[in-house]
Residue frames relative to the residue before (quaternion, step in Angstrom):
aa qw qx qy qz dx dy dz
X 1.0000 0.0000 0.0000 0.0000 0.00 0.00 0.00
X 0.3030 -0.7530 0.5572 0.1750 3.58 -0.86 0.95
X 0.1357 -0.8242 0.5496 0.0106 3.59 -0.79 1.04
X 0.1047 -0.7629 0.6342 0.0687 3.55 -1.18 0.65
X 0.3132 -0.6977 0.6095 0.2089 3.55 -1.27 0.55
X 0.0814 -0.7900 0.6074 0.0176 3.56 -0.78 1.10
X 0.1715 -0.7854 0.5915 0.0625 3.54 -0.73 1.15
X 0.1779 -0.8269 0.5317 0.0436 3.54 -0.76 1.12
X 0.8897 -0.0796 0.0433 0.4475 3.51 -0.94 1.11
X 0.3343 0.7027 -0.5503 0.3027 3.62 0.96 0.79
X 0.2654 0.7932 -0.4750 0.2735 3.48 0.56 1.31
X 0.7152 -0.5157 0.2766 0.3822 3.51 -1.20 0.69
X 0.7768 0.3660 -0.2254 0.4602 3.63 0.57 -1.00
X 0.6279 0.5452 -0.3497 0.4316 3.57 1.12 -0.50
X 0.7676 0.2774 -0.1721 0.5516 3.55 1.17 -0.56
X 0.4375 0.6677 -0.4710 0.3754 3.52 1.10 0.73
X 0.3367 -0.7806 0.4881 0.1977 3.65 -0.34 1.17
X 0.5873 0.5457 -0.3803 0.4612 3.62 1.27 -0.15
X 0.7017 0.4168 -0.2598 0.5161 3.58 1.25 -0.33
X 0.7499 0.2436 -0.1236 0.6025 3.56 0.90 -1.04
X 0.3868 -0.7308 0.5215 0.2107 3.52 -0.94 0.95
X 0.1076 -0.8122 0.5732 0.0149 3.57 -0.20 1.31
X 0.5628 -0.5991 0.4567 0.3402 3.56 -1.07 0.76
X 0.7637 0.0928 -0.0260 0.6384 3.54 1.11 -0.80
X 0.3902 -0.7682 0.4516 0.2318 3.61 -0.50 1.09
X 0.5709 0.5791 -0.3778 0.4426 3.61 1.33 -0.13
X 0.4817 0.7089 -0.4346 0.2765 3.62 1.17 -0.44
X 0.6786 0.5078 -0.3306 0.4152 3.68 0.71 -0.87
X 0.6834 0.4902 -0.2835 0.4607 3.54 0.89 -0.98
X 0.6284 0.5350 -0.3190 0.4660 3.60 1.03 -0.81
X 0.6627 0.5100 -0.2930 0.4636 3.55 0.97 -0.96
X 0.6730 0.4875 -0.3057 0.4648 3.58 0.85 -0.93
X 0.6324 0.5270 -0.3366 0.4573 3.63 1.02 -0.73
X 0.6748 0.4851 -0.3051 0.4649 3.57 0.95 -0.84
X 0.6605 0.5016 -0.3025 0.4698 3.57 1.04 -0.83
X 0.6096 0.5507 -0.3356 0.4610 3.59 1.12 -0.69
X 0.6392 0.5185 -0.3296 0.4626 3.58 1.00 -0.71
X 0.6332 0.5148 -0.3236 0.4789 3.55 1.06 -0.77
X 0.6408 0.5276 -0.3237 0.4542 3.57 0.93 -0.91
X 0.6488 0.5278 -0.3301 0.4376 3.62 0.93 -0.88
X 0.6950 0.4481 -0.2940 0.4793 3.60 0.82 -0.90
X 0.6193 0.5357 -0.3580 0.4486 3.64 1.01 -0.68
X 0.6645 0.4990 -0.2935 0.4725 3.55 0.91 -0.87
X 0.6540 0.5437 -0.3194 0.4178 3.56 1.01 -0.80
X 0.7425 0.3676 -0.2139 0.5175 3.58 1.17 -0.58
X 0.5513 -0.6405 0.3784 0.3776 3.57 1.29 0.15
X 0.3742 0.7243 -0.4973 0.2968 3.58 1.14 0.43
X 0.4897 -0.6527 0.4796 0.3228 3.62 -0.93 0.85
X 0.1407 -0.7669 0.6233 0.0601 3.56 -1.05 0.89
X 0.0599 -0.8120 0.5805 -0.0079 3.60 -0.61 1.10
X 0.2329 -0.7793 0.5751 0.0872 3.54 -0.79 1.11
X 0.0525 -0.7945 0.6050 -0.0049 3.55 -0.64 1.15
X 0.0232 0.8020 -0.5961 0.0305 3.56 -0.86 0.92
X 0.4150 -0.6880 0.5321 0.2670 3.51 -1.30 0.27
X 0.0382 0.7764 -0.6287 0.0219 3.53 -1.03 0.78
X 0.3840 -0.7334 0.5208 0.2083 3.59 -1.14 0.58
X 0.5527 -0.5913 0.4621 0.3624 3.58 -1.13 0.56
X 0.6012 -0.5510 0.4391 0.3771 3.57 -1.23 0.47
X 0.7374 0.4120 -0.2055 0.4942 3.56 0.95 -0.93
X 0.3801 -0.6949 0.5566 0.2508 3.59 -0.87 0.90
X 0.0159 0.8195 -0.5715 0.0391 3.56 -1.11 0.70
X 0.8086 -0.2825 0.1982 0.4765 3.56 -1.34 -0.32
X 0.6525 0.5322 -0.3378 0.4207 3.60 0.92 -0.83
X 0.6103 0.5522 -0.3475 0.4494 3.58 1.15 -0.73
X 0.6609 0.5130 -0.3151 0.4480 3.57 0.92 -0.84
X 0.6475 0.5089 -0.3121 0.4737 3.56 1.05 -0.83
X 0.6414 0.5255 -0.3225 0.4566 3.60 0.90 -0.92
X 0.7052 0.4743 -0.2747 0.4497 3.56 0.78 -1.05
X 0.6907 0.4709 -0.3056 0.4559 3.61 0.78 -0.89
X 0.6521 0.5047 -0.3234 0.4641 3.60 1.00 -0.74
X 0.6366 0.5241 -0.3203 0.4662 3.60 1.02 -0.83
X 0.6788 0.4916 -0.2998 0.4556 3.54 0.86 -0.96
X 0.6233 0.5688 -0.3430 0.4125 3.61 1.03 -0.79
X 0.7658 0.3297 -0.1892 0.5186 3.61 1.04 -0.73
X 0.5971 -0.6311 0.3488 0.3515 3.56 1.22 0.37
X 0.5196 0.6241 -0.4170 0.4082 3.58 1.24 0.45
X 0.6721 -0.4983 0.3635 0.4095 3.54 -1.29 0.32
X 0.4246 -0.7066 0.4981 0.2690 3.64 -0.80 0.85
X 0.7407 -0.4406 0.2841 0.4201 3.52 -1.29 0.36
X 0.6329 0.5800 -0.3446 0.3799 3.63 0.94 -0.80
X 0.5837 0.5789 -0.3735 0.4298 3.57 1.21 -0.52
X 0.7560 0.2258 -0.1392 0.5984 3.56 1.11 -0.61
X 0.1370 -0.8406 0.5203 0.0635 3.57 0.37 1.26
X 0.0421 -0.8403 0.5361 0.0683 3.57 1.01 -0.91
X 0.1630 0.8335 -0.5096 0.1381 3.56 0.96 0.87
X 0.5750 -0.5728 0.4555 0.3659 3.55 -1.12 0.66
X 0.8242 0.2461 -0.1930 0.4721 3.53 -0.98 0.90
X 0.5868 0.5937 -0.3693 0.4084 3.56 1.26 -0.19
X 0.6203 -0.5342 0.4089 0.4032 3.59 -1.29 0.21
X 0.4893 0.6892 -0.4099 0.3428 3.55 1.29 -0.47
X 0.7766 0.3816 -0.1862 0.4655 3.60 0.89 -0.90
X 0.3824 0.7255 -0.4945 0.2879 3.62 1.22 0.19
X 0.4209 -0.6846 0.5373 0.2560 3.59 -1.03 0.78
X 0.4224 -0.7161 0.5092 0.2224 3.52 -1.01 0.98
X 0.6843 0.2824 -0.2422 0.6271 3.57 1.30 -0.21
X 0.3233 -0.8017 0.4655 0.1900 3.58 -0.09 1.25
X 0.4155 -0.7030 0.5137 0.2632 3.61 -0.82 0.92
X 0.4225 -0.6472 0.5631 0.2925 3.55 -1.18 0.58
X 0.7245 -0.4866 0.2863 0.3955 3.54 -1.25 0.44
X 0.7597 0.3882 -0.2164 0.4748 3.59 0.93 -0.79
X 0.5469 0.6202 -0.3852 0.4097 3.61 1.29 0.07
X 0.4703 -0.7018 0.4681 0.2592 3.52 -0.90 1.03
X 0.1570 -0.7496 0.6391 0.0704 3.54 -1.22 0.76
X 0.0267 -0.7860 0.6173 -0.0189 3.56 -0.87 1.01
X 0.1263 -0.7720 0.6160 0.0928 3.56 -1.03 0.77
X 0.1418 -0.7915 0.5932 0.0396 3.54 -0.96 0.93
X 0.4016 -0.6876 0.5445 0.2635 3.53 -1.33 0.31
X 0.7391 0.4125 -0.2203 0.4848 3.55 1.11 -0.76
X 0.7559 -0.3991 0.3117 0.4149 3.48 -1.25 -0.62
X 0.7382 0.3698 -0.2204 0.5194 3.61 0.66 -1.10
X 0.5193 -0.6519 0.4729 0.2858 3.52 -1.13 0.80
X 0.6567 0.5158 -0.3081 0.4559 3.60 1.25 -0.34
X 0.6411 0.5679 -0.3496 0.3798 3.61 0.98 -0.73
X 0.8647 0.0329 -0.0677 0.4966 3.53 -0.73 1.15
X 0.6398 0.4947 -0.3494 0.4732 3.66 1.18 0.39
X 0.5590 -0.6114 0.4559 0.3255 3.51 -1.40 0.03
X 0.2943 0.8083 -0.4732 0.1900 3.57 1.30 0.24
X 0.6688 0.4962 -0.3119 0.4574 3.60 0.82 -0.99
X 0.6633 0.5089 -0.3124 0.4510 3.60 0.93 -0.83
X 0.6464 0.5140 -0.3234 0.4620 3.58 0.99 -0.78
X 0.6737 0.4973 -0.3012 0.4562 3.57 0.92 -0.90
X 0.6795 0.4690 -0.3028 0.4761 3.60 0.87 -0.85
X 0.6145 0.5528 -0.3559 0.4361 3.62 1.05 -0.59
X 0.7202 0.3820 -0.2187 0.5362 3.58 1.26 -0.54
X 0.4463 -0.7200 0.4161 0.3305 3.58 1.41 0.25
X 0.2490 0.7776 -0.5303 0.2282 3.56 1.02 0.81
X 0.1124 -0.8011 0.5863 0.0439 3.56 -0.98 0.91
X 0.7545 0.2756 -0.1270 0.5819 3.56 1.19 -0.54
X 0.0890 -0.8001 0.5931 0.0148 3.56 -0.90 1.01
X 0.2128 -0.7307 0.6391 0.1114 3.56 -0.92 1.02
X 0.1240 -0.8149 0.5657 0.0225 3.56 -0.69 1.09
X 0.0764 0.7654 -0.6365 0.0564 3.52 -1.08 0.87
X 0.4900 0.6928 -0.4505 0.2775 3.61 -1.12 0.47
X 0.5333 -0.6109 0.5026 0.2997 3.48 -1.39 -0.40
X 0.6916 -0.3075 -0.6485 -0.0808 1.46 -1.96 1.51
X 0.6808 -0.5398 0.3192 0.3785 3.57 -1.13 0.76
X 0.7679 0.3933 -0.1767 0.4737 3.53 0.78 -1.14
X 0.6947 0.4255 -0.2648 0.5160 3.57 1.28 -0.13
X 0.8356 0.2065 -0.1161 0.4956 3.61 -0.16 -1.26
X 0.6610 0.4951 -0.3389 0.4506 3.60 0.91 -0.83
X 0.7064 0.4450 -0.2888 0.4686 3.65 0.68 -0.96
X 0.6463 0.5206 -0.3374 0.4443 3.60 0.93 -0.74
X 0.6646 0.5039 -0.2842 0.4729 3.52 0.99 -0.90
X 0.6359 0.5325 -0.3225 0.4562 3.58 1.01 -0.81
X 0.6318 0.5281 -0.3114 0.4743 3.59 1.00 -0.88
X 0.6755 0.4998 -0.2911 0.4574 3.56 0.86 -1.04
X 0.6766 0.5139 -0.2877 0.4420 3.54 0.87 -1.00
X 0.6321 0.5405 -0.3123 0.4591 3.53 1.05 -0.82
X 0.6642 0.4963 -0.2855 0.4807 3.57 0.99 -0.92
X 0.6740 0.4806 -0.2940 0.4779 3.60 1.14 -0.53
X 0.6182 -0.6038 0.3235 0.3854 3.56 1.29 -0.03
X 0.5062 0.6523 -0.4256 0.3703 3.57 1.26 0.13
X 0.4142 -0.6330 0.5794 0.3033 3.55 -1.25 0.44
X 0.1720 -0.8293 0.5299 0.0439 3.57 -0.46 1.21
X 0.0541 -0.7717 0.6334 -0.0158 3.53 -1.06 0.96
X 0.1409 -0.7971 0.5829 0.0707 3.57 -0.84 0.96
X 0.2741 -0.7459 0.5873 0.1538 3.55 -0.91 1.01
X 0.2911 -0.8401 0.4264 0.1664 3.53 0.15 1.36
X 0.6577 0.5118 -0.3156 0.4537 3.61 1.06 -0.73
X 0.7111 0.4277 -0.2462 0.5008 3.60 1.22 -0.45
X 0.6099 0.4816 -0.3633 0.5139 3.55 1.26 0.52
X 0.0110 0.8118 -0.5839 -0.0018 3.57 -1.14 0.44
X 0.1533 -0.7150 0.6660 0.1477 3.49 -1.44 0.15
X 0.6573 -0.5157 0.3394 0.4322 3.64 -1.13 0.34
X 0.7766 0.1611 -0.1063 0.5996 3.62 1.14 -0.58
X 0.5983 -0.6164 0.3848 0.3376 3.57 -1.15 0.62
X 0.6209 0.5763 -0.3777 0.3738 3.66 0.85 -0.74
X 0.7021 0.4280 -0.3137 0.4749 3.72 0.73 -0.79
X 0.6081 0.5499 -0.3448 0.4572 3.57 1.09 -0.66
X 0.7203 0.4445 -0.2475 0.4716 3.57 0.77 -1.04
X 0.6404 0.5244 -0.3253 0.4572 3.58 1.03 -0.78
X 0.6602 0.4979 -0.3216 0.4612 3.59 0.91 -0.81
X 0.6727 0.4933 -0.2937 0.4668 3.58 0.98 -0.81
X 0.7142 0.4668 -0.2437 0.4612 3.57 1.14 -0.65
X 0.8139 0.2901 -0.1156 0.4899 3.54 1.02 -0.76
X 0.7799 0.3636 -0.2028 0.4673 3.60 0.62 -1.05
X 0.7312 0.4743 -0.2622 0.4143 3.56 0.59 -1.17
X 0.6606 0.5313 -0.3585 0.3909 3.71 0.80 -0.76
X 0.5721 0.5707 -0.4010 0.4315 3.61 1.17 -0.22
X 0.7858 0.3064 -0.1441 0.5175 3.60 1.13 -0.43
X 0.8151 0.2065 -0.0745 0.5361 3.63 1.14 -0.35
X 0.4546 -0.5962 0.5643 0.3455 3.50 -1.32 0.29
X 0.1677 -0.7750 0.6008 0.1009 3.62 -0.96 0.83
X 0.0204 0.8190 -0.5686 0.0741 3.52 -0.68 1.19
X 0.4547 -0.6408 0.5269 0.3240 3.58 -1.15 0.52
X 0.6984 -0.5223 0.3044 0.3832 3.51 -1.24 0.54
X 0.6449 0.5468 -0.3301 0.4197 3.58 0.93 -0.95
X 0.6712 0.4891 -0.2897 0.4757 3.58 0.92 -0.97
X 0.6829 0.4849 -0.2928 0.4613 3.60 0.83 -0.97
X 0.6558 0.5069 -0.3299 0.4517 3.62 0.81 -0.79
X 0.6585 0.5060 -0.3138 0.4603 3.56 0.91 -0.91
X 0.6461 0.5229 -0.3087 0.4624 3.58 0.98 -0.91
X 0.6874 0.4754 -0.2928 0.4644 3.60 0.78 -0.97
X 0.6462 0.5357 -0.3159 0.4423 3.58 0.95 -0.94
X 0.7296 0.4397 -0.2418 0.4647 3.56 0.95 -0.88
X 0.8497 0.1722 -0.0423 0.4965 3.59 0.82 -1.00
X 0.4548 -0.7119 0.4354 0.3111 3.60 1.23 -0.23
X 0.7916 0.1790 -0.1267 0.5704 3.58 1.25 0.14
X 0.3955 -0.7098 0.5200 0.2632 3.60 -1.23 0.00
X 0.3117 0.8577 -0.3955 0.1041 3.53 1.36 -0.18
X 0.7616 0.4265 -0.2443 0.4223 3.62 0.89 -0.78
X 0.5254 0.6478 -0.3961 0.3839 3.53 1.36 0.09
């Protein structure tokens, strides 16, 4: 089985505790450290690594109004706090891609919606996807659900995912994600990838 590692939204402003209010300010650094360890083992065995990030269009539109009004209604930061503008430092990846690694930018939540991710994976005959990134209950779970529906075997690296608070992170890993993916800790996943290059028989 051919496997790829897909990193979701591991970007400067999304994991900046000065911008996003994290329950524990150490969460971003811990997540990036865990994801970096996965990237290292993936690269060592020749596994494709795909960096997916979110960026916003230059022009404001209907989606911006919806995002802002919804965020304000529940007391969260409106869209303008996270501009994520093209070409800005906001969208820089905290784990720098290597020259041959694919980069995908999305506007929505799932890495598959409106992007070329599915085409890239099928072109490389990928069947299994290891997912890591932010946020667990948003981009990670949405991508896992989409990937499952597209026929991929989905694996989530729970130590390399995070949310601003522990309850949504833990709830997503305990209730939503296990319906569509295998959930593994970093140590188990790294050992499996290092030894066999995939997670298929678990």
